[in-house]
C-alpha positions as CSV (number, residue, x, y, z in Angstrom):
1,X,-27.8,14.6,0.6
2,X,-24.8,15.8,-1.8
3,X,-24.5,18.7,-3.9
4,X,-23.8,18.2,-7.4
5,X,-20.7,20.3,-8.5
6,X,-21.0,19.6,-12.3
7,X,-22.6,17.9,-15.1
8,X,-21.1,16.2,-17.9
9,X,-22.0,17.3,-21.3
10,X,-24.2,15.1,-23.2
11,X,-24.4,12.4,-20.3
12,X,-28.0,10.8,-19.2
13,X,-28.3,13.6,-16.1
14,X,-27.2,16.5,-18.9
15,X,-29.9,15.1,-21.0
16,X,-32.4,15.2,-18.1
17,X,-31.6,19.0,-17.4
18,X,-30.1,18.2,-13.9
19,X,-27.7,21.3,-12.9
20,X,-25.0,22.5,-10.9
21,X,-26.2,23.3,-7.5
22,X,-28.7,20.9,-7.2
23,X,-28.7,18.2,-4.2
24,X,-29.0,14.5,-4.8
25,X,-31.3,13.1,-2.1
26,X,-31.9,9.5,-3.5
27,X,-31.4,6.8,-6.4
28,X,-34.5,4.4,-6.2
29,X,-35.6,5.5,-2.9
30,X,-31.8,4.9,-1.6
31,X,-30.3,7.6,0.3
32,X,-27.3,8.8,-1.2
33,X,-24.6,9.9,1.3
34,X,-21.3,8.7,-0.3
35,X,-19.4,7.4,-3.7
36,X,-20.3,3.8,-2.5
37,X,-24.4,4.9,-2.3
38,X,-23.8,6.7,-5.8
39,X,-21.8,3.9,-7.7
40,X,-24.1,1.3,-6.8
41,X,-27.7,2.6,-6.9
42,X,-26.5,4.3,-10.2
43,X,-25.5,1.6,-11.8
44,X,-28.9,0.4,-12.9
45,X,-30.6,1.2,-16.3
46,X,-33.9,2.3,-15.1
47,X,-33.1,5.3,-12.1
48,X,-35.6,7.6,-10.2
49,X,-33.9,10.1,-8.6
50,X,-34.9,12.4,-6.1
51,X,-33.4,16.1,-5.9
52,X,-33.4,19.2,-4.4
53,X,-33.6,22.9,-6.0
54,X,-34.3,25.9,-4.5
55,X,-35.6,24.4,-1.3
56,X,-38.0,22.3,-3.3
57,X,-37.6,18.5,-4.0
58,X,-38.1,17.0,-7.7
59,X,-38.2,13.9,-9.1
60,X,-36.5,12.6,-12.6
61,X,-36.6,9.3,-13.9
62,X,-33.8,8.2,-16.2
63,X,-32.9,5.4,-18.5
64,X,-29.4,4.8,-19.7
65,X,-27.2,1.4,-20.0
66,X,-26.5,-0.8,-17.1
67,X,-23.1,0.4,-15.5
68,X,-23.2,3.6,-18.0
69,X,-22.1,6.9,-15.9
70,X,-24.9,9.0,-14.9
71,X,-22.6,12.1,-15.4
72,X,-22.7,13.9,-12.2
73,X,-19.9,15.6,-10.7
74,X,-19.2,16.0,-7.2
75,X,-16.9,18.1,-5.0
76,X,-14.7,15.3,-3.8
77,X,-13.8,11.9,-4.9
78,X,-15.7,10.3,-1.8
79,X,-18.5,13.0,-2.1
80,X,-17.9,13.9,1.7
81,X,-14.5,14.0,4.0
82,X,-12.1,11.0,4.2
83,X,-12.1,9.1,7.5
84,X,-9.6,9.2,9.9
85,X,-8.1,6.5,12.2
86,X,-9.3,6.8,16.0
87,X,-6.7,4.3,17.3
88,X,-3.2,5.3,18.5
89,X,-1.5,2.0,17.7
90,X,1.6,1.2,19.4
91,X,3.6,0.6,16.5
92,X,1.7,3.4,14.3
93,X,4.8,4.9,12.0
94,X,2.5,8.3,11.6
95,X,3.3,8.9,15.6
96,X,7.0,8.4,14.8
97,X,7.1,11.0,12.4
98,X,9.4,14.1,12.8
99,X,7.9,17.5,13.7
100,X,7.5,20.2,11.1
101,X,6.4,18.1,7.9
102,X,3.9,18.7,5.3
103,X,0.2,18.4,7.0
104,X,-1.2,15.7,5.0
105,X,1.9,13.1,6.0
106,X,0.4,13.0,9.5
107,X,-3.3,12.0,8.5
108,X,-4.3,8.7,9.3
109,X,-6.9,7.1,6.9
110,X,-8.9,4.4,8.2
111,X,-11.7,4.8,5.7
112,X,-13.8,1.4,4.1
113,X,-14.4,2.9,1.0
114,X,-10.6,3.9,0.0
115,X,-10.3,0.4,1.0
116,X,-12.5,-1.3,-1.4
117,X,-11.9,1.6,-4.0
118,X,-8.0,2.0,-3.7
119,X,-6.7,-1.0,-1.7
120,X,-6.0,0.5,1.4
121,X,-6.1,-1.5,4.7
122,X,-8.5,-0.4,7.6
123,X,-9.0,-1.6,10.9
124,X,-12.7,-1.7,11.3
125,X,-13.0,0.5,14.7
126,X,-14.2,3.2,12.4
127,X,-17.3,0.6,11.3
128,X,-20.5,0.3,13.2
129,X,-23.0,-2.4,12.0
130,X,-25.1,-0.6,9.3
131,X,-21.5,0.0,7.8
132,X,-20.6,-3.7,7.7
133,X,-24.6,-4.3,6.6
134,X,-23.9,-1.9,3.9
135,X,-20.3,-3.7,2.6
136,X,-22.1,-6.9,2.9
137,X,-25.0,-5.6,0.7
138,X,-22.7,-4.3,-1.6
139,X,-20.3,-7.1,-1.8
140,X,-17.4,-4.7,-1.3
141,X,-14.2,-6.9,-1.1
142,X,-11.8,-4.9,1.5
143,X,-8.4,-5.1,3.3
144,X,-8.1,-5.5,6.8
145,X,-5.3,-4.7,9.5
146,X,-6.0,-7.4,11.8
147,X,-2.7,-7.6,13.5
148,X,-4.2,-10.1,16.3
149,X,-7.3,-11.9,16.8
150,X,-6.8,-11.7,20.6
151,X,-9.7,-9.0,21.7
152,X,-7.5,-7.6,24.6
153,X,-4.4,-8.1,23.3
154,X,-5.9,-5.6,20.0
155,X,-7.2,-3.2,22.5
156,X,-3.6,-2.9,24.1
157,X,-2.0,-2.5,20.5
158,X,-4.6,-0.1,19.0
159,X,-5.1,1.7,22.1
160,X,-8.6,1.7,21.2
161,X,-11.0,-0.1,24.0
162,X,-13.4,-1.2,21.1
163,X,-10.7,-2.7,18.8
164,X,-11.4,-6.2,20.1
165,X,-15.1,-5.9,19.9
166,X,-14.8,-5.1,16.1
167,X,-13.3,-8.6,15.5
168,X,-16.4,-9.9,15.0
169,X,-17.0,-8.2,11.9
170,X,-14.3,-10.5,10.2
171,X,-16.6,-13.5,10.7
172,X,-19.7,-11.6,9.6
173,X,-18.1,-10.8,6.5
174,X,-16.3,-13.8,5.5
175,X,-19.5,-15.9,6.2
176,X,-21.6,-13.6,3.7
177,X,-19.0,-14.1,1.1
178,X,-17.3,-11.2,1.2
179,X,-13.0,-11.8,0.1
180,X,-10.8,-10.0,2.5
181,X,-6.8,-9.5,2.3
182,X,-5.3,-9.2,5.7
183,X,-2.3,-7.4,7.1
184,X,-0.6,-8.2,10.6
185,X,2.0,-5.9,11.7
186,X,4.4,-8.0,13.5
187,X,5.9,-6.6,16.7
188,X,8.8,-9.0,18.8
189,X,7.1,-9.7,22.3
190,X,3.6,-8.8,21.7
191,X,1.7,-10.2,18.8
192,X,4.6,-12.8,17.5
193,X,5.2,-16.5,18.8
194,X,2.0,-18.1,20.2
195,X,-0.2,-14.9,19.6
196,X,0.8,-15.0,16.2
197,X,-0.2,-18.9,16.1
198,X,-3.6,-18.1,17.3
199,X,-4.2,-14.7,14.8
200,X,-3.3,-17.6,12.2
201,X,-5.6,-20.5,13.3
202,X,-8.6,-18.1,13.7
203,X,-8.1,-16.5,10.0
204,X,-7.2,-19.9,8.6
205,X,-11.0,-20.8,10.1
206,X,-12.6,-18.3,7.7
207,X,-11.3,-19.7,4.6
208,X,-12.0,-19.5,1.8
209,X,-13.0,-16.1,2.2
210,X,-9.6,-15.0,3.7
211,X,-7.7,-14.3,0.4
212,X,-4.2,-13.9,1.5
213,X,-2.6,-12.5,5.1
214,X,0.7,-10.2,5.0
215,X,2.9,-10.1,7.9
216,X,5.1,-7.3,8.1
217,X,7.9,-6.3,10.6
218,X,7.3,-3.4,12.8
219,X,9.6,-0.3,11.8
220,X,10.8,2.0,14.6
221,X,12.0,5.9,13.8
222,X,14.2,7.7,16.3
223,X,11.2,9.6,17.3
224,X,9.7,7.4,19.7
225,X,9.9,9.5,23.0
226,X,7.1,8.9,25.0
227,X,6.0,5.8,22.9
228,X,5.2,2.3,23.9
229,X,8.7,0.6,24.3
230,X,9.1,-1.9,21.2
231,X,12.0,-3.6,19.9
232,X,13.0,-4.3,16.4
233,X,13.6,-7.8,14.9
234,X,16.9,-9.8,14.8
235,X,18.3,-12.3,12.7
236,X,17.2,-14.8,15.2
237,X,13.7,-13.7,15.9
238,X,13.0,-12.9,12.0
239,X,14.0,-16.3,11.4
240,X,11.6,-17.7,14.2
241,X,9.0,-15.8,12.4
242,X,9.5,-17.0,9.1
243,X,9.6,-21.1,10.2
244,X,6.4,-20.2,12.4
245,X,4.6,-18.6,9.3
246,X,6.0,-21.9,7.3
247,X,4.1,-24.2,9.6
248,X,0.8,-22.5,8.8
249,X,1.7,-22.2,4.9
250,X,2.4,-25.8,4.9
251,X,-1.0,-26.6,6.8
252,X,-2.9,-24.1,4.5
253,X,-1.4,-25.8,1.2
254,X,-2.9,-29.1,2.5
255,X,-6.1,-27.8,3.3
256,X,-7.1,-25.0,1.0
257,X,-4.2,-25.3,-1.8
258,X,-2.9,-22.1,-0.7
259,X,0.1,-20.9,1.6
260,X,-2.4,-17.9,2.4
261,X,0.0,-16.3,4.6
262,X,3.3,-14.6,3.9
263,X,6.1,-12.9,5.6
264,X,7.3,-9.9,3.7
265,X,10.7,-9.3,2.1
266,X,12.2,-7.5,5.2
267,X,12.1,-10.6,7.2
268,X,14.2,-12.4,5.0
269,X,16.4,-9.7,4.5
270,X,16.9,-9.1,8.4
271,X,17.2,-13.1,8.7
272,X,19.9,-13.3,6.0
273,X,18.0,-15.7,4.2
274,X,17.8,-16.7,0.7
275,X,14.8,-15.1,-1.0
276,X,12.2,-18.0,-2.2
277,X,11.4,-18.7,-5.6
278,X,8.6,-17.2,-7.4
279,X,6.2,-20.4,-7.1
280,X,6.3,-19.6,-3.4
281,X,4.3,-16.3,-3.8
282,X,1.7,-17.9,-6.1
283,X,-0.1,-14.9,-7.7
284,X,1.5,-12.2,-5.5
285,X,-1.4,-11.2,-3.7
286,X,0.3,-9.2,-1.0
287,X,2.7,-7.6,-3.4
288,X,1.7,-4.1,-2.1
289,X,2.7,-5.1,1.3
290,X,6.2,-6.1,0.0
291,X,5.9,-9.7,-0.3
292,X,7.8,-10.7,-3.3
293,X,8.7,-7.4,-4.5
294,X,12.7,-8.8,-4.7
295,X,11.6,-11.7,-6.0
296,X,9.7,-10.3,-8.9
297,X,12.6,-7.7,-9.7
298,X,14.9,-10.4,-9.7
299,X,13.4,-12.8,-12.0
300,X,12.0,-9.6,-14.6
301,X,15.6,-8.4,-14.6
302,X,17.1,-11.7,-15.6
303,X,14.3,-12.0,-18.3
304,X,16.0,-8.4,-19.2
305,X,19.0,-9.5,-19.4
306,X,18.3,-12.6,-21.2
307,X,16.8,-10.2,-24.2
308,X,19.7,-8.2,-24.5
309,X,22.6,-8.5,-26.7
310,X,23.7,-5.1,-27.9
311,X,26.4,-3.3,-27.1
312,X,26.4,0.1,-25.7
313,X,28.1,3.3,-25.4
314,X,30.4,3.6,-22.5
315,X,28.3,4.3,-19.6
316,X,28.5,4.6,-15.7
317,X,25.8,4.9,-13.7
318,X,24.9,5.1,-10.0
319,X,22.0,3.4,-7.7
320,X,21.0,4.9,-4.2
321,X,19.5,2.6,-1.8
322,X,18.5,1.7,1.6
323,X,20.4,-0.7,3.7
324,X,17.9,-3.3,3.8
325,X,18.1,-3.9,-0.5
326,X,21.8,-3.1,-0.7
327,X,23.2,-6.6,-1.2
328,X,20.4,-7.5,-3.7
329,X,20.7,-4.2,-5.8
330,X,24.6,-4.7,-5.9
331,X,24.1,-8.4,-7.2
332,X,21.7,-7.0,-9.7
333,X,24.4,-4.4,-10.8
334,X,27.0,-7.2,-11.2
335,X,25.4,-9.0,-13.3
336,X,24.5,-6.0,-15.6
337,X,28.2,-5.3,-15.5
338,X,28.9,-9.0,-16.2
339,X,26.7,-9.1,-19.1
340,X,26.5,-5.3,-20.7
341,X,30.1,-4.4,-22.6
342,X,31.2,-0.9,-21.8
343,X,28.5,-0.8,-18.6
344,X,30.0,0.5,-14.9
345,X,27.7,0.7,-12.4
346,X,28.0,1.9,-8.5
347,X,25.8,1.0,-5.9
348,X,25.6,3.3,-3.0
349,X,23.6,2.5,0.5
350,X,21.8,5.5,2.0
351,X,22.0,5.6,5.9
352,X,18.5,7.2,7.1
353,X,19.6,10.0,9.2
354,X,16.2,12.0,8.7
355,X,14.3,9.2,10.4
356,X,17.1,7.2,11.9
357,X,19.5,4.5,11.4
358,X,16.5,1.6,12.4
359,X,14.8,2.5,9.3
360,X,16.4,0.7,6.7
361,X,13.9,0.5,3.8
362,X,14.6,2.6,0.2
363,X,11.1,3.8,0.4
364,X,11.7,6.4,3.3
365,X,15.1,7.9,2.0
366,X,14.7,11.9,1.8
367,X,16.3,13.8,-0.6
368,X,18.5,15.6,2.5
369,X,20.0,12.3,2.9
370,X,20.7,11.6,-0.5
371,X,22.7,15.1,-1.0
372,X,24.3,14.9,2.5
373,X,26.1,11.5,1.7
374,X,26.3,11.7,-2.1
375,X,27.9,15.4,-2.6
376,X,30.7,15.3,-4.3
377,X,30.7,11.9,-5.0
378,X,31.2,11.1,-9.0
379,X,28.3,9.6,-9.7
380,X,28.9,9.0,-13.6
381,X,25.9,9.9,-16.2
382,X,23.1,9.3,-14.0
383,X,21.4,8.7,-10.2
384,X,19.0,6.0,-10.2
385,X,16.5,6.1,-7.6
386,X,13.6,4.3,-6.1
387,X,10.0,5.8,-7.2
388,X,8.9,4.7,-3.8
389,X,11.3,7.7,-2.0
390,X,8.5,10.1,-4.1
391,X,4.9,10.8,-3.6
392,X,2.9,9.0,-5.7
393,X,2.4,10.6,-9.3
394,X,5.0,13.3,-8.2
395,X,8.7,14.1,-7.7
396,X,8.5,15.2,-4.4
397,X,10.6,13.6,-1.5
398,X,9.0,13.1,2.0
399,X,11.1,16.3,3.2
400,X,9.4,18.4,0.6
401,X,12.7,18.5,-1.5
402,X,12.3,17.7,-5.3
403,X,14.0,15.6,-8.0
404,X,15.4,19.0,-9.6
405,X,16.8,19.9,-5.8
406,X,18.7,16.4,-5.9
407,X,19.8,17.3,-9.5
408,X,21.3,20.5,-8.8
409,X,22.9,19.6,-5.5
410,X,25.0,16.5,-7.1
411,X,25.2,17.8,-10.5
412,X,23.8,14.7,-11.7
413,X,20.7,13.8,-14.1
414,X,18.2,12.1,-11.5
415,X,16.0,9.4,-12.7
416,X,13.3,7.6,-10.7
417,X,12.5,3.9,-11.3
418,X,9.7,1.8,-10.8
419,X,10.5,-1.7,-8.7
420,X,10.1,-3.5,-12.0
421,X,12.6,-5.4,-13.2
422,X,12.8,-4.9,-17.0
423,X,12.3,-0.6,-16.2
424,X,15.6,-0.8,-14.0
425,X,17.7,-2.7,-16.5
426,X,16.7,-0.7,-19.2
427,X,17.7,2.7,-17.0
428,X,21.2,0.9,-16.0
429,X,21.7,0.4,-20.0
430,X,20.0,3.8,-21.0
431,X,18.3,1.7,-24.1
432,X,14.9,0.9,-24.0
433,X,14.0,-2.9,-25.2
């Protein structure tokens, strides 16, 4: 039962005289507990709603277009609270965060509803059999953090004695036709090598309903006191991981006409290997996991340059980036300088003092590190930063400072740029194509 917080004007619910404060109990005899129930059962064209008003239940019959919005509004998007993670994974980055940051940064989401609705990854340890039955009934494709298919090792890595048992849900869902995207956080000496071979073999056996698998390297901050001892990937171990994954990619290509499993860009940067061509990434199914982001950026940037034949006013711009992407960004800046007359671009690699020097990705750079390392530097007309440094749809960095704070401290205009080669090229030239 969920309380209705509002009724949209001129909606089917409004025409049936539903009111704020009514409680929705069921639709077509199906109990409504959350947004998935509501979306699934309210999609029908003929609805029988059971509601509660002033301690009395009543029924309403509604006819509407199939999939048309019923018009009910609830207190939260999910219609109840987010489900938090009950694991304490040895590699969890939230456990490696510094103290005294805003509370929301410490929340560990592990909610299958957000996996379906927003693409979040879930470990399955929050789910019971009735949850899996609902996923199958509603045909909800979700994203799963697998990490390993060895039950004992999964329990160890997640510090959850039920983590191995819930692996059975993978087979249940794929056997029922549910499409899964999977993620493996790879930790040297734990789930790499033969354990990774086992995991990829098991996931391959669930084809064709495993759609893709991303393998990403563990990230370690300086805040790991009393945490499980882990190692970072180095050039040799990253190369070994790429080669092992490559063996399975060839096998899957022959069997299923897809590479299926992809190492993230960071492996290639650590291994100091050339990024694969666009064809390698197929349709970029794991883009949001950092798989193919740099290749996509580079190819778009090249296309943008080919379309540009203008002469610009003298312009000097700077780019701030993490250590891992520095070489790639420097190459793009040099290409732009060669192609665009009157353009000068400086690229600065920012050391991550906030989380520790072992964190080299651009998305975890804070405003404080930008300010401390670029203070007093002539940054030209504009400083470009990646939008990944900011909270989604905001101008706030992880350390709660804002873009305006950085602009004031560095005395330069700061512009955030998405991971899009066309947008980056436009930002460099100052000309929108």
